[in-house]
Structures are given as C-alpha cells and as structure tokens.
C-alpha positions as CSV (number, residue, x, y, z in Angstrom):
1,X,-40.9,-25.8,5.4
2,X,-38.7,-22.8,5.7
3,X,-35.6,-25.0,4.6
4,X,-37.3,-25.5,1.2
5,X,-38.2,-21.9,0.8
6,X,-34.5,-21.0,1.6
7,X,-33.3,-23.6,-0.9
8,X,-35.6,-22.1,-3.6
9,X,-34.4,-18.6,-3.0
10,X,-30.7,-19.7,-3.0
11,X,-31.3,-21.6,-6.2
12,X,-33.1,-18.7,-7.9
13,X,-30.4,-16.2,-6.9
14,X,-27.8,-18.7,-8.1
15,X,-29.3,-19.1,-11.7
16,X,-29.8,-15.4,-11.8
17,X,-26.1,-14.7,-10.9
18,X,-24.8,-17.3,-13.2
19,X,-26.9,-16.1,-16.1
20,X,-25.9,-12.5,-15.4
21,X,-22.2,-13.6,-15.5
22,X,-22.8,-15.4,-18.7
23,X,-24.5,-12.4,-20.3
24,X,-21.8,-10.1,-19.1
25,X,-19.3,-12.0,-21.3
26,X,-20.9,-10.5,-24.4
27,X,-22.6,-7.4,-23.2
28,X,-21.9,-4.6,-20.7
29,X,-24.2,-4.4,-17.5
30,X,-26.1,-1.3,-18.8
31,X,-27.2,-3.4,-22.0
32,X,-28.6,-6.3,-20.1
33,X,-32.4,-6.1,-19.5
34,X,-34.3,-7.7,-16.8
35,X,-36.4,-9.6,-19.4
36,X,-33.2,-10.9,-21.1
37,X,-31.8,-12.0,-17.8
38,X,-34.9,-13.7,-16.9
39,X,-35.1,-15.5,-20.1
40,X,-31.4,-16.7,-19.8
41,X,-32.0,-17.9,-16.2
42,X,-35.4,-19.5,-17.0
43,X,-36.9,-17.4,-14.2
44,X,-40.2,-15.4,-14.2
45,X,-39.8,-11.7,-14.0
46,X,-42.1,-11.7,-11.0
47,X,-39.8,-14.0,-9.2
48,X,-36.8,-11.7,-10.2
49,X,-38.8,-8.8,-8.6
50,X,-39.1,-10.6,-5.4
51,X,-35.4,-10.4,-4.9
52,X,-34.1,-7.5,-6.9
53,X,-35.3,-4.3,-8.5
54,X,-32.5,-3.9,-11.0
55,X,-29.7,-6.0,-12.7
56,X,-27.3,-3.7,-11.0
57,X,-28.5,-5.1,-7.5
58,X,-27.2,-8.5,-8.6
59,X,-23.9,-7.2,-9.2
60,X,-23.8,-5.2,-5.9
61,X,-24.9,-8.2,-4.0
62,X,-22.1,-10.3,-5.5
63,X,-19.6,-7.3,-4.8
64,X,-20.8,-7.3,-1.2
65,X,-20.1,-10.9,-0.8
66,X,-16.5,-10.5,-2.1
67,X,-16.0,-7.6,0.0
68,X,-17.2,-9.5,3.2
69,X,-15.1,-12.4,2.1
70,X,-12.0,-10.1,1.7
71,X,-12.8,-8.4,5.1
72,X,-13.1,-11.8,6.7
73,X,-9.8,-12.8,5.5
74,X,-7.9,-9.7,6.6
75,X,-9.8,-8.7,9.8
76,X,-7.1,-9.9,12.2
77,X,-4.1,-8.8,10.1
78,X,-1.9,-5.9,10.7
79,X,0.8,-6.7,8.3
80,X,0.5,-5.0,5.0
81,X,2.2,-8.0,3.1
82,X,-0.4,-10.3,4.6
83,X,-3.3,-7.9,3.8
84,X,-2.1,-7.7,0.2
85,X,-1.7,-11.4,-0.2
86,X,-5.2,-12.1,1.4
87,X,-6.7,-9.6,-1.0
88,X,-5.1,-11.1,-4.1
89,X,-6.1,-14.7,-3.0
90,X,-9.7,-13.6,-2.5
91,X,-9.7,-12.0,-6.0
92,X,-8.2,-15.2,-7.5
93,X,-10.7,-17.4,-5.8
94,X,-13.6,-15.8,-7.5
95,X,-12.1,-15.0,-11.0
96,X,-15.4,-14.5,-12.8
97,X,-16.6,-11.9,-10.3
98,X,-13.3,-10.2,-9.9
99,X,-13.2,-9.6,-13.7
100,X,-16.7,-8.1,-13.5
101,X,-15.8,-5.9,-10.6
102,X,-12.8,-4.5,-12.4
103,X,-14.5,-4.2,-15.9
104,X,-18.1,-3.3,-15.1
105,X,-18.2,-1.4,-11.9
106,X,-16.2,1.3,-9.9
107,X,-13.7,-1.2,-8.5
108,X,-11.8,1.6,-6.8
109,X,-14.6,2.0,-4.3
110,X,-14.9,-1.7,-3.4
111,X,-11.2,-2.1,-3.0
112,X,-10.7,1.2,-1.4
113,X,-13.0,0.1,1.4
114,X,-10.9,-3.1,1.9
115,X,-7.6,-1.6,1.5
116,X,-8.2,1.1,4.0
117,X,-6.6,-1.4,6.2
118,X,-3.4,0.2,5.2
119,X,-4.3,3.0,7.4
120,X,-4.0,0.9,10.4
121,X,-0.4,-0.3,9.6
122,X,2.9,0.9,10.7
123,X,3.5,3.8,8.2
124,X,5.2,6.4,10.3
125,X,7.4,9.4,9.3
126,X,10.7,9.5,11.0
127,X,11.5,13.2,10.5
128,X,10.6,15.5,13.4
129,X,9.0,18.3,11.3
130,X,5.6,19.9,11.5
131,X,2.8,17.6,12.5
132,X,0.5,19.1,9.9
133,X,3.1,18.6,7.1
134,X,3.7,15.0,8.3
135,X,-0.2,14.3,8.3
136,X,-0.4,15.8,4.8
137,X,2.4,13.7,3.5
138,X,1.0,10.6,5.3
139,X,-2.4,11.1,3.6
140,X,-0.8,11.4,0.1
141,X,1.3,8.3,0.8
142,X,-1.9,6.3,1.8
143,X,-3.8,7.5,-1.2
144,X,-0.7,6.6,-3.5
145,X,-0.4,3.2,-2.0
146,X,-4.0,2.5,-2.0
147,X,-4.7,3.5,-5.6
148,X,-1.5,2.1,-6.9
149,X,-2.4,-1.3,-5.4
150,X,-5.8,-1.2,-6.9
151,X,-4.3,-0.3,-10.3
152,X,-1.9,-3.3,-10.1
153,X,-4.7,-5.6,-9.0
154,X,-7.0,-4.4,-11.7
155,X,-4.2,-4.9,-14.4
156,X,-3.6,-8.5,-13.0
157,X,-7.2,-9.5,-12.9
158,X,-7.9,-8.1,-16.5
159,X,-4.9,-9.6,-17.8
160,X,-6.3,-13.0,-16.9
161,X,-4.5,-13.8,-13.5
162,X,-1.4,-14.8,-15.5
163,X,0.7,-14.6,-12.3
164,X,-0.3,-16.5,-9.1
165,X,-1.7,-14.3,-6.4
166,X,1.6,-14.6,-4.5
167,X,3.7,-13.1,-7.2
168,X,1.4,-10.1,-7.6
169,X,1.3,-9.7,-3.9
170,X,5.0,-9.8,-3.6
171,X,5.4,-7.1,-6.3
172,X,2.7,-4.8,-4.6
173,X,4.4,-5.4,-1.1
174,X,7.8,-4.5,-2.6
175,X,6.4,-1.3,-4.0
176,X,4.6,-0.3,-0.8
177,X,7.8,-1.1,1.2
178,X,9.8,1.1,-1.2
179,X,7.4,3.8,-0.7
180,X,7.5,3.6,3.1
181,X,11.3,3.5,3.1
182,X,11.4,6.7,0.8
183,X,9.0,8.6,2.9
184,X,11.1,8.6,5.8
185,X,13.8,10.5,3.7
186,X,11.4,12.9,2.2
187,X,11.7,16.5,3.0
188,X,9.7,19.2,1.3
189,X,9.3,22.8,2.0
190,X,6.2,23.0,-0.2
191,X,4.1,20.9,1.9
C-alpha cells in the first residue's frame, strides 16, 4: 500500500511543480497565490498544505534537487575545469528550473554553495610574502572567481543557453586560469 501512497505524493508534487513552472512564465513568484497554483494543478488546497506551506517551498525543493544533483556530479572532482563543466551541464539538463533559479531566486547563494569547491582546488600564491597578505589576496581571488563564474552562468542561462555547456565552461575555465596565473605575479603593498 505504501507504493501507492508514494506514487500519489510524487504525482501531486510533480503536477504542482509543473504548474508552478508554467505560471512562472507569466508571473513572478511573489504574484502566484496558493489558490491560483492549486487551480492550475487541479489539486485541492488541503492536498497542497500536506506537502508545502508556501509556494516558495516548491521552488526551494526544486533548488535543493538541482543543488544535490550538482554536488553529486562534482563530489569527486578536484579539477576546476571539470567542476565548471559539470556545473554547466547540470544547469543545461534542467533548463526550466535553471531559468527560475536565476530569475526568481537568489541564485548566488545556491551556486556559491556548490562553487565553494573552488576553495579545495590548487590556487596557491607563489610569492613568499606575508602569510596574512597571501590569505587576504587568496580570499579576494576566490570571491572574484566564484562571483564571476556565477555572473557568466547567469548570463548564459538567461540568454537561453545559446552556447553549449562545453563552450561556456571553456570560457569560464580560461578566465579562472588567467586569474590564477596573474595572482602569482601580483604584489601589493596596500594589502
């Protein structure tokens, strides 16, 4: 009997999600009421409240699934290029949700969590200066690389995925490598 219940729950969540994505084509998330969503999904409001409290929870659940898929795809990777490519491919696989993430929610927090993988890669400073200065510079480089990557991914997604994931990943990887190469030569007395 549990299989039937699970199937019903999956079906209910699926129609709510699909209806949410359809409604988001014409309205922003904060303009979609639970009543409107339930009507579009042909789901009773009581059924909605068995699974969610707000419409935002549906989006958060979908974001979490994309985040988990992204983390699964990069969990054993240490190479920045591989991480970037896997991230782009994950976004490309679920285009509808990727557009929602970048247009309706704080995409930077979702991707920042995933792209914090940059922090375990081989970005080291080659100069032998003060360790505190090196750490300060390193943190700025990480932040710049992370936020720049997110900005380029957002532009790519909202521009309709015109380039394949491999192309945008190659551009981002090139820029990250350029930053890494420049950091070794950077010397600043102001840090």
